[in-house]
N, C-alpha and C positions, 0 to 999 in steps of 0.2 A: 296531394287531391287540394283542387284551385275551391275555392269558399264560395258559396253563393255574388257576392257582390264585385270579386275579383270576375266570373262567367260574366256577368254583368255591365264591368267597362270597359272588358273584351270586343264585349257585342258594337256592331254596325248600326244605331242607328237610321231609319230614314228620319228625311222633316215629315211633319204630323199632316202636315198637305198634305204628301204623298200619300198618305195612308188612309186620310183623308176620304182624298179623289179614288183611293183602292176600294173603297167603301160605301163610294156613290154620297159620297157628302159633297154639297155644293159650296161652294166660295165662301157662299155672304150667311151660309149655314155655321159658320167654323167663328169662332172667337179663341186665339191663341192667347195664352198662360207661356211664352217661351217658343221654342226652335222644337220642341217632342212632348210638349200638349197641350189638350185646347178643349174645352167646351162649346156641345154640339148646340143649335139650339131648335126648341122644340118647334118648332114651324115644319121641321123634316116632317111630324107626323100627320099635318096638314097638306102637307105635299104631297105624301106617298100614303094619303087616308082609302084610295083606291086597292094600293099594288095588296098579295095577298096574305097575313102573315108568316114567317114562315116557320116551321116548326120549333119544338122548343123544349132541350134536353138535360133534364134536375141535374147535378151532379151532390150528391149526398155519400154517407160513412154508416160503415159501422161505430161503435162509442169508440172516441178515440182512447191512445195510454198515452203515459208520461215518451213513450217511443217515437211518435208521431205520426200518421199513416198517407201526410199528400196529398188530401185532396184540394187543394186549390192550385197544386202544381201538377195534376192529374188533369186536374180542368185545362189548363193553359195548354198543356204535352196535349189532349184531344183535340183540343183546338184547331192548334198546329199542322196533329195528324191527320183529319176531315180537310183544308185546305191541302195539305200534299198531296191527295187522291182526291185533288179538283173540284171539294166545294169550295165555294166563300161562305163562310164561318167566323161567326162572332163567342166571344167569350164576352159575358155579363159578370162584373167581379163588387165583392166590398171593397172601400177603401181600410186603410189599418190605420189602429187608433198607436197615438203614442205610447202610451201606458203598455200594452204587451211588448213593443217595439223595443222600452225600455228596461219593462219588467223580465221577465221570460222566458213565456211561449214563442219572443220574434214575431216579427211583419207578415205581410198577408201578403207579398208580390210575387210569390211561386217559390222556385227554387232548382238549382242547378240549370239546364238547359230549355229547361218548360218558368220562363218567368214575364213578369207584365215591366213597361224598364220605361221611363229611369230611376231604377228602384228604390235608389235613398232620396230622388222625389218622393214619389208613391208610402213609401213609405215613412217618409217628415211632412214638409206642411202642405205639399202635391199644392192643388187652387186654392185654398183655404175656406173647403168646406165645413172641415172640421171647428176653424175659429169661427164662421159665420154662425154655426150651429149652438153653437156656446157664447156666445154675443145674443143671438134670441133670445137663448132661455136665461142670462142672467140681468139683460135688461127688462122682461115679467119682471125679477125678481125681486131687482131694485125697489117697480116701480110698485110692489108688492108694501115692501115697507116704506115708499114713502106716501104711499096712501093713506098707511095706517099712521105715518109720522105728520099725517095732513089733518088729519081727524077721519078717518075711519069711516067714513058716507055711508060706507056697504057693512059696520059693523062687524067686518073678519076678528071669529077672535082666534083671538094669538096661539090656543093651545091646541087649535086645530089649522094650521096653516099645514099642508101636506107640498105644496109647490118649494125642493130644496132649490142647491145653486148647483152650481158645474165644473167641471177642468177635464182635461184630456190628458189625466197622469193620473196616475197611481201613487195614491198620496192619502195613505189610512190616518194620518196626523188630523185630518177637516172631513173623516166620516161622520163624527157630530161633535156640535161649536156654538158658541153663545153668541149671536152677532147683537149689535146695537149698542157694546157696552160704552163708559167713559164720558157718560149725563145724556141729560137731556135732548141737545141740539144733535146729538147721536141717531135721534127717534128710540123705541120701543125697546129695552133688553129682549129674550125669544129663544129657542132654543131651534136650531138651525142644523144642515149639512149638506154635505154635498156629495153627488156622484158623479162620477167617471162619464163624461161626454156617449161616448155610445150609450149607455145607458139612462139616457134623455128624453124626453118624452117628446122632445122638437125632430131627436134625430130621426126615430119613428114616422112624426110623421111625416120629414122631408123624404121619406122612399116611400110611405106610403098615394103621399099627392098624382093627382092627374092632373093640376095645373095651378096656376095660381091661384083661383076662385080657389078650390078645394083647398088649396094653402092656407089661406088667411081661415075661413071657415071652418078649419080642422084645430084652429090655435086660437078659434076664440073661444072653441068647447070645451078647451083646457080649464078643468079643475081646479084654481089654486089653493081653496079653503073650504069650510061651512064657515057660514057669520053662529051668531050668539041662538039661532033660533035652529037650528043644526042644519042649517036650508048652505045646497051645492053655492060658491062662487067662484064668476067662469073669468079668463082672460079678457072676455068681449067687453063686460060689466066693467074691466080697470081702460079699458079701450090699448088696450096694448096691443093686439093682433096685429092691425093695422104696419105698426113698426116692427114687428117682429116681421111680420112679411117680408118687409122691405129691405130688414138685413140680408132677408134668405132668395131675393133678387137671382141670383146670381149660380147661388147650390143646387137650385132646383135643377141644375142645367147638368145634364149628362157632362163625364169627361171623361177624353179618347184619351189613346195611348195606342201604342205594340207592344206587341208580345216577341218574345227577341230574336224569333225567325221573320220576325214585320207585318205580324197578320194586327187586324185592327180588334180594340179589348172597349168596352166601356168599364168603372175599375164609379164607382159611383156610391156614396152616403156610406155608413158602415152601424147597423142595430148591432148587439151582441144577438146571438141568435142560446143565450141561455137564460137571458135576461128580457131579450126585447123577442122579434121576430125575421133575425136573423139571415135576411139579404137584403142583396145592394134591391137601386130603390125598380118600380112599376116600370119608371117614362124609359130608366134606361134601357129595362127588355124590350120595355113595345118601339122603341126605337132600332133595334136592335133589330127584330125582329120585319121588319120594313126593308128594311138594307140587305139581309141574307137572306142565305138558302141551307142555312142553320144557327143556331143560335144554344148558346154551353149557358147554364144558368147554374150558382153552385146558393146552398143552401148549408147557416152556422153550426158544426157539430155532427153530432151521427143525427139518423133517421128520424129519432124519437122523437130528438126535439126542431134541428131549423126542417124537413122534409114534412112531417105533420104543421108544420105551422105556414110551412108555402102551397099545401095542399089545404091545411083550413081554412088562413088568413088569403095569403097572397094570391095565390093563382082564384079566390071567388071578387076578389077588387082585380085581378087582372083581368077575368073575364076569360083565361086560359085554361087549356089540358097539355101538361105535360107528354109528347110521347111517350119516352122512355125516361128512367131511373140507371143513371150510373151506378154503384153502391161501392166506393172508394176501400176494398180489406187492406192485409196483408196479413202474414203470414207468423211474424213476429208480434201483433197486434191478439192476434189468435191465440198462440201459446201466453200469451199477457191473460190473456181470459180466461186460459186454461190453469194458470194456476204458476205459471214461471214468474222469476222476480225477476227486477228488469236488468240486474245485472249478469245473468244467465242466459238471456231471449237469442244469442249466436249462436248454440247448442244446438244441434235437431233436435228436436224432442217432436213427435210424431202423436205421440198418444196425444201432447199435451194441447198441438194445432186442431183435432179431431175434437177435445172437449171446447173447446173453445172456440169452434167455428161453428157450434147452437148459438152466437153473440148475431154473429150476423144471417145466418137462418132465420132468429124474428125476426132482423131485417127487410129482410125478404119478405119475410109473411106480411110484413105492413104493407109494406109497395103493391105487390102486392092483390092489398085488400082497399088500398084507394086508388084501382081500377088500373094499376101503370104498367108495363112490364118493364121488370128488372134486365141492366146485364152490369155481371160485377168487373171491376177493375181490381185488381189482381197485382198490385204495389210489391215491383218485385226489389230487393234488399241481398246484398252480393253476398251475406249470409242466409238464404233460401236456400237447403237440398232439393236434389230433384225428388227424394221420399216424399216430401212434404208435398211441394207443390204436386206431385199426384196424387197424395187421400185427400188432399184441396178440391185438385181439380174435377177428381172421381167422385166427389159429395157432391157438387154442386151440375156434373153431366147428371145425376142420380135426380138432380130436382129439373131438372126441365132450364136448367135458366143458364144463355150465355156466358160466358166470361172470355175473359182475356189476359196474358200478362201484360203487365205497364212496364214497359224503360226511361220511361219523358223523363225524367232526375236527370238519368244519366244520356239516353239519346237526344231528348228534343223531341220532337212532332214524327223522328225515324220509328224514335222508342213505341208509337202508343199507334201508328197505322194497322196492325191487326185487331185493339181495342176501335178504331174509328168504325173500320169496317161491318165489326157486331156492333157497333149502337147505331151505324145506315141501315145496313138488315132490322136492328129491330123498330127501328123506327119505319120505315115502310111495310110492316106488315103489321105495326100497331095499328087497334081500336082500344086503343087508350077513351075511359070513361069515366071525370074523375068522380069519386064515390069521398064525398066528406062523413069527419066522423062523426060529425052532430048538426045536427038539426039547426038556422039561424032560429028559428023560435022553443027549441027549448029550453026549460030553464037551468040559470047557471050551475048548478050542483050538479045537474043531468050529463050538462058538455064534460062539465069535468071529471066527472066518475069517470065518463065514457072515453072519453084518451082515456084515462089512470089501468080501465078494464084491458078495452081493445089492442087497446099501442105498446104498453109499459105490460098489461098482463098480469094487473094487482092482481087483489081479491076483492077490494075495491079501496074508498078514499073514508080517511077520517078527517072534518073539520073543526078545529077549534071553538070553543061559542063564539071567539073574537072575529074567524072568518064567519062562519054561518051567520051574526049579527050586518056583517060587512053585505055580503050574496044580499038578506035579503033586503039590506037599504037600499040594492046597484036596481033589485028588480023593482022596489015602489020605485024608484028617479023613474022608471022607465029603460034601463038600460038593458032588459032579459034579451034582448037584440045583440047583442054585445057577442065581441071572439072572446077566444079563451088565451091568451098569452101563457104560457105553462113554465113557470121561475125552477130549476132544479137541476141538477146537477150532470154536466155530460160526460161525467165516467160511467157511467152503470145508470142502465134503463131501469133500475125504481131508482127513488129517493136518495138513495145512500152511496157513497162512492163507491164502496170495499164490497159493493155483492155485486161482482163482475161477471160474466159471460150471460145468462140467460137466468136469472132468478124466476126463483116462483115463492108460491105462498108466500107475497109480502104486499103488504099495502102502505094506500102515499100517504102522507101526512101532509097536509091545507095549511101551516101553522097561522096564514092573514095572507087577504088580501087586499090586494092595493088595484088604483083605476086610474087608465090613463086614454081620458074623457076622447079626449082631440084624437087618437091614433083609436076608438074605442074599443081597447083590450081590458077586460078582464087581467088580471095575471095576482094567480097562484101561488103566494109563497111558500117551496118546497125546502127540507133541509136547510145550513147555511149560507145562502145563496146571497153576494152582498156586490152592492152597485157599485164599489168604490173600494174596488182594490189592494192591493199592498203591494210594495217591492219585496223583493225577497234576496238571503240575504245577499247576495253577489247577481247585484243587476246588470242585465248588459247591458244597461251605457257605459258600466267600467271600462266595457271596453271601444265604445265607440271615438273612435278622433276623426282630426282633420289635418291635415299637413297645407305646409307655404303655399302651396298649388290652391290651395277649396276643395282638395280632392279628398271623400269622406270616406276612412277605415271601419270596419268592426260593425259592420249591419250584420251578421249573419258571414 
């Protein structure tokens, strides 16, 4: 069996200028980054302002398992299939982080015959967006410490500086550090730490910003810490937001690439889905909707994380309603949620698959609750048996959910044609009406509780005293209208990764609350969520290599 990178190397790429022309992008709206990558100008939105927006389809999933369910692969395969049946379809996806690429999860460029290309470029440095985010983030960090060193006019309390540093790498040694050692010339020693770049507030801001003015304002609204009077100190008070925005001038422009079947794809921004909102940029999706007949976009992890944030945060800011939501599922994931160990997933087990189906069923209920019609993509693996497929198909039929087997990994767009037809039929008959989980003016505790009870199925939320104090403080500061961006494990609907299937009789525990004022996120932290992952015992990096001709190998 060929690896993903071997398949990618065999693909025939078209010049990105041809892909742009196919998408309806003019030559002067294209900024080339080599032969197969380009950025597109935001001016497209002005040129096509009067053009009707294409329907939007969200791709989400049941709770992921160590086996992997293929959500990105399905998104790419679906858009290839839609183009095969005569629709001008564009997919919009997030950029991969180097942390997962060299760690354990792998990249985010799809797989098999449903990939975005050039895959090694996309998975590595791409067009430099992540570096721009890291630079803007660390510029603010440097300006904070310089401000303190030069007299601390704003009275920043060194014990209450909340802005950390960032790097796009899994490096556990940098989670908690002390800076400014070595004497007076190096500044005032204090505790600090690093977060991985996709967890940076600036990455979230970049993904949510609507234009340069909005970007600069959001950057200025970042709270870097508190003064001795416990009042917030903002990035704009340090006069940092203009320079930060300048560093992000090109990063705000979406990146255009192509799928393995030469269909256009926008890959832009990369906020994590379990500690940020987990979607590509609003700008990329808006531009795609002006150019295409139908747009496929993806949200991180399961519907309890990515889709919830897409509905409650991104769709409100983007001012759109998805016409349908594709929920990616697999027989082996259902068996895992039904109690089968990872090493035994290849063996037929209809009973376990039916037991684990309740995980998928909860996500179907949630999607319908948000006012969006669901379609299930049953991602087929070689070990799936006809008996297992029939049992799950019968369950979906009994719920009135359209579904199709997806074989896009092995067959590309051809393997997703049935799914594409089911999606088109659903979109054409859709009466989708966005029904967010909470109202913007609900109290913060109430918003969090509504997500826990209505989306997760929890009995309620237990807030630590520290979390309660923070929520009250934020409301007192005028942030009651902030969005909620839950930080929770992706492996369970609950906050305990060991509770598989559809947990019942549980409560969500919020141990602390963080705040991203620029993104206007209140971030309730549950479980053992980390903003700086570590490398596994055998990192994926040990398999990556380059030969004498500069050809990269070992990338999946």
